[in-house]
Each structure stands twice: as C-alpha cells, then as structure tokens.
C-alpha positions in Angstrom: -2.4 20.0 14.7 1.3 20.6 14.3 2.5 21.0 10.7 4.2 17.8 9.5 7.6 19.5 9.1 7.7 20.1 12.9 5.8 17.0 14.0 8.7 15.1 15.3 10.3 17.9 17.2 7.0 18.9 18.7 6.0 15.4 19.8 9.4 14.8 21.4 9.2 18.1 23.2 5.9 17.0 24.8 7.7 14.4 26.9 9.8 17.0 28.7 7.4 20.0 28.6 6.4 21.2 32.1 4.8 24.5 31.2 1.1 24.2 30.0 1.6 26.9 27.4 4.5 25.0 25.9 2.4 21.9 25.7 -0.4 23.7 23.9 0.7 23.0 20.3 1.5 19.4 20.9 -1.3 18.3 23.3 -3.0 16.5 20.5 -0.1 14.0 20.5 -0.5 13.1 24.2 -1.9 9.7 23.1 1.3 9.0 21.2 3.2 8.2 24.3 2.9 7.1 27.9 6.1 8.9 28.9 6.0 11.1 32.0 6.1 14.8 31.6 8.3 15.0 34.6 10.8 12.4 35.7 12.7 9.7 33.8 11.2 8.0 30.8 11.2 4.2 30.9 12.8 2.3 28.0 9.6 0.5 27.0 7.7 3.8 26.9 10.4 5.4 24.7 10.1 2.6 22.2 6.3 2.9 22.1 6.6 6.6 21.6 8.9 6.3 18.6 6.8 3.5 17.1 3.5 5.3 17.4 5.0 8.5 16.1 6.5 6.6 13.2 3.0 5.3 12.4 1.6 8.9 12.3 4.4 10.0 10.0 3.9 7.0 7.7 0.2 7.9 7.4 1.3 11.3 6.2 3.7 9.7 3.7 6.7 11.3 5.5 8.7 8.2 4.8 12.2 9.2 5.8 11.1 10.7 9.1 8.9 7.7 9.8 11.9 5.3 9.2 14.0 7.4 11.6 11.4 7.0 14.3 11.0 3.3 13.8 14.8 2.8 13.9 15.0 4.8 17.1 12.3 2.6 18.7 14.1 -0.5 17.5 17.2 0.5 19.5 15.1 -0.1 22.6 13.0 -3.0 21.3 14.8 -4.7 18.4 12.5 -7.6 18.0 9.4 -5.6 17.2 8.0 -7.1 14.0 5.6 -4.3 13.2 8.3 -1.7 13.3 10.4 -3.7 10.7 7.2 -4.1 8.6 6.5 -0.4 8.7 10.1 0.4 7.8 9.7 -1.9 4.8 6.4 -0.3 3.8 8.0 3.2 4.0 10.9 2.0 1.9 8.4 0.8 -0.7 7.1 4.4 -0.8 10.7 5.6 -1.4 11.1 2.9 -4.2 14.0 1.3 -2.3 12.8 -2.3 -3.0 15.9 -4.3 -2.1 16.1 -2.5 1.3 12.4 -3.1 1.8 12.8 -6.8 1.2 15.4 -7.0 4.0 13.1 -5.3 6.5 10.0 -7.3 5.5 11.9 -10.6 5.7 13.1 -9.6 9.2 9.5 -8.9 10.2 8.5 -12.3 9.0 11.3 -14.0 10.8 10.2 -12.4 14.1 6.5 -12.8 13.5 5.7 -15.4 10.8 2.4 -15.5 9.1 1.7 -11.8 8.7 -0.3 -11.4 5.5 0.4 -7.7 5.2 4.2 -8.3 5.3 3.9 -11.0 2.6 1.8 -8.6 0.4 4.5 -5.9 0.7 7.2 -8.4 0.1 5.5 -9.7 -3.0 5.1 -6.1 -4.3 8.8 -5.4 -3.8 9.8 -8.6 -5.6 7.4 -7.7 -8.4 9.0 -4.2 -8.8 12.4 -5.9 -9.1 11.0 -8.4 -11.8 11.6 -11.3 -9.4 8.3 -12.8 -10.4 8.6 -16.3 -9.0 9.4 -15.0 -5.6 6.6 -12.4 -5.9 4.1 -15.1 -6.7 5.3 -17.2 -3.8 5.0 -14.3 -1.4 1.4 -13.5 -2.5 0.5 -17.2 -2.2 1.8 -17.1 1.4 -0.3 -14.0 2.1 -3.4 -15.9 0.8 -2.5 -18.9 2.9 -2.8 -16.8 6.0 -5.6 -14.6 4.7 -7.5 -16.1 1.8 -9.9 -13.2 1.7 -7.3 -10.6 1.1 -8.3 -8.6 -2.0 -4.9 -6.9 -2.0 -3.1 -10.2 -2.4 -5.4 -11.4 -5.2 -5.2 -8.1 -7.0 -1.4 -8.0 -6.8 -1.1 -11.6 -7.8 -3.1 -10.7 -10.8 -0.7 -7.9 -11.6 2.3 -10.3 -11.5 0.5 -12.8 -13.8 -0.3 -10.0 -16.2 3.4 -8.9 -16.2 4.4 -12.5 -17.1 1.7 -12.8 -19.8 -0.2 -15.5 -17.9 -3.6 -14.1 -18.8 -5.8 -16.9 -17.6 -4.1 -16.9 -14.1 -4.3 -13.1 -14.1 -8.0 -13.1 -14.9 -8.8 -15.6 -12.1 -6.8 -13.5 -9.6 -8.6 -10.3 -10.6 -12.0 -11.9 -10.5 -11.3 -13.3 -7.0 -10.2 -9.9 -5.8 -13.4 -8.3 -7.2 -15.6 -10.9 -5.6 -14.2 -9.9 -2.3 -14.0 -6.1 -3.0 -15.8 -4.9 -6.1 -14.5 -1.3 -5.5 -10.9 -1.9 -6.8 -10.9 0.3 -9.9 -7.5 -1.0 -11.1 -8.6 -4.6 -10.9 -11.6 -3.7 -13.2 -9.3 -1.9 -15.6 -6.7 -4.7 -15.8 -9.5 -7.3 -16.2 -10.7 -5.1 -19.0 -7.3 -5.2 -20.6 -7.3 -9.0 -20.6 -10.8 -9.1 -22.2 -9.6 -6.5 -24.8 -6.5 -8.6 -25.7 -8.8 -11.6 -26.2 -11.1 -9.4 -28.4 -14.0 -9.9 -26.0 -15.1 -6.4 -26.3 -18.5 -6.5 -24.5 -16.8 -7.8 -21.4 -14.0 -5.3 -21.8 -16.5 -2.4 -22.0 -18.2 -3.6 -18.9 -15.0 -3.7 -16.9 -13.7 -0.3 -18.2 -17.0 1.3 -17.4 -16.9 -0.2 -13.8 -13.3 1.1 -13.4 -14.3 4.6 -14.6 -17.3 4.8 -12.3 -14.9 4.2 -9.4 -12.1 6.4 -10.7 -13.0 8.7 -13.6 -9.3 9.8 -13.9 -8.1 6.5 -15.3 -6.9 7.7 -18.7 -5.9 4.2 -19.8 -9.3 2.8 -19.1 -11.0 5.6 -21.0 -8.8 5.1 -24.1 -9.2 1.4 -24.1 -12.9 1.8 -23.6 -12.9 3.9 -26.8 -10.9 1.2 -28.7 -13.3 -1.5 -27.4 -16.2 0.4 -29.0 -14.2 0.7 -32.2 -13.5 -3.0 -32.0 -17.3 -3.5 -32.1 -17.5 -1.2 -35.1 -19.4 1.4 -32.9 -17.2 4.2 -34.2 -19.2 7.2 -32.9 -19.2 5.8 -29.4 -15.5 5.2 -29.7 -14.8 8.7 -30.8 -17.0 10.2 -28.1 -15.1 8.2 -25.4 -11.8 9.2 -26.8 -12.4 12.9 -26.4 -14.0 12.7 -22.9 -12.0 15.2 -20.8 -10.2 13.8 -17.8 
C-alpha cells in the first residue's frame, strides 16, 4: 500500500497511467474509481473518485487531505450529503467545531434524518458548550435510530456536563444495554455513583471500564477512592498504585 503522504498523488496518477509498471504501486486503489485509464474521465466518475479517496484518507485520520478531496468532489456533485457529513466529521477531528456545524447542517438539509450527522452535530454543539442544541441534536439522532449507543452515550455526556445526574445515568444505562462494551460509559456511570456515595455500584462500573480499557487512569483512581469510601483502605491503596 502507498504511504499516506503520497496517497493522494498516487491515486490520482492511477487514472492517467498507461504503463503497467507505473500502475504497480497504486493498483490497490483501482477500486477507488471507475475512471478510464485511457480517454476522458466523466464528471460523475471524477466526483466518485474524490469522494471515495476522501473516505480512505478520513479512515487514516488525514483530515486536511480528506477535506480537500471531498471539496474537489463537491465541485462536480455539490448536493452530496455524505460528502458534507464527512467534511464535518473531519473538521471535528481538527477541533474546528463551528465549521463542522455548518457542514453537518448542510448535510442534513440535503438528506434529512441521518442519525450519524445528528450525532456529530450534537458533539460539535457540546464542545462549544451549546448544551440545549446538543441535546436537541442527540434526541433527533435517537428519533431516527433509537438503538444508537453513540447517541445515548453522548447524551449522557451532555447531561453530565450540565450536572443533570439522573438524566445522565439513564442515558448511560441505555447506551450500555445496547452495547455493554463502551468503556467510557461505564466509567462515567461510575462517576455518578461515586458522587452519590453509592460505592459498591461505582466499584462495579469502574471495574467494568478497566476490563475493557486498562489504561483509563481516571477510572483506576476513582476505583481506589471508592474502596476508601467503603473503608477498605488496603484495597484502595493497592488500586492507587497499579501501574498503567
């Protein structure tokens, strides 16, 4: 596979390469485009090429390059909702939340009802502390996909930010009923139990989080404090000094 730094140039070269040796290092990208190796490339094929290349770059977290490819494709097919969504998602990766909101709202105007776009929109609003709009976006995501663990989990995060512990607890519990493997949901649910001094429940959630992700330092420290809250000091000290 071509190194990510040369991915864009190599994949574009594939469309015009005529020599088999020249195609050798980019042949794995043949599926990215239906453009002809010889002859003129059609407009729709060009857009598809840029969009699919953008997706590959986005998976590699090459956010700026992926955005460039999606924008190139949008010149040919401006009403492609998925491209706007993917630009928004890449902008989230670059922490450009206001710009992400513009792209995600455009995606939803073109193609209403997309739960993934609402999830990303809600996340962007949350990062800007626009909590009411964030909650509304996640509720829209759940309207269109009630079984989205991502929406429930992020809705819990917003409620936790706004100190609505009961609503946060319900959201995290729903997320975990759908997908018990969300380590951060277990950890944050543990935080809620800890704040309520329900230490047994907190310990159970922190242990679940750490089984899924042993690197969660915050879960490990709060687990230690939960044992201390139960007057189990030796267990607390032991957990405190577990290497991460």
